[in-house]
C-alpha positions as CSV (number, residue, x, y, z in Angstrom):
1,M,0.0,0.0,0.0
2,A,1.3,3.4,-0.9
3,S,0.0,6.8,-2.2
4,T,-0.6,7.4,-5.9
5,E,2.7,9.3,-6.0
6,F,4.5,6.0,-6.1
7,V,2.6,4.1,-8.9
8,D,5.4,4.6,-11.4
9,A,8.1,3.6,-8.9
10,A,6.1,0.5,-7.9
11,D,5.7,-0.5,-11.6
12,A,9.4,0.0,-12.2
13,Q,10.4,-2.0,-9.2
14,A,8.0,-4.8,-10.1
15,A,9.5,-4.9,-13.6
16,A,13.0,-4.9,-12.3
17,L,12.3,-7.8,-10.0
18,G,10.2,-9.7,-12.4
19,F,7.4,-9.9,-9.8
20,D,4.0,-8.3,-9.9
21,P,2.8,-8.0,-6.3
22,A,-0.6,-7.0,-5.2
23,R,-0.7,-3.2,-4.8
24,V,-3.2,-0.7,-3.4
25,F,-2.8,3.0,-3.8
26,V,-4.5,5.8,-1.9
27,P,-4.6,9.5,-2.8
28,H,-1.5,11.5,-2.3
29,P,-0.3,13.4,-0.3
30,I,-0.4,11.6,3.1
31,Q,1.8,13.5,5.5
32,D,-0.5,16.6,5.9
33,R,-3.7,14.6,6.4
34,T,-5.7,14.9,9.6
35,D,-6.5,11.8,11.7
36,D,-10.1,11.9,10.3
37,E,-8.8,12.1,6.7
38,M,-6.5,9.2,7.3
39,A,-9.3,7.2,8.8
40,A,-11.4,8.0,5.7
41,L,-8.6,6.9,3.4
42,A,-8.2,3.6,5.3
43,D,-12.0,3.0,5.3
44,A,-12.1,3.6,1.5
45,A,-9.2,1.2,0.9
46,V,-9.8,-1.6,3.3
47,D,-12.0,-3.8,1.0
48,E,-9.4,-3.5,-1.8
49,I,-6.6,-4.3,0.6
50,V,-8.4,-7.4,2.0
51,K,-9.2,-8.5,-1.6
52,A,-5.5,-8.1,-2.6
53,I,-4.2,-10.2,0.3
54,T,-6.8,-12.9,0.1
55,A,-7.0,-13.4,-3.7
């Protein structure tokens, strides 16, 4: 899991390693989010995260 700022970096790393891991991206930026905003990001992503780790 990472913010959308890192999509290209994750693609490049996956290609370099020859491995395509499950990935979930949330909106960027992260560091200036309030606790409530972080909770909302987590709530919005949780189903996709569970699906990624159980598929």
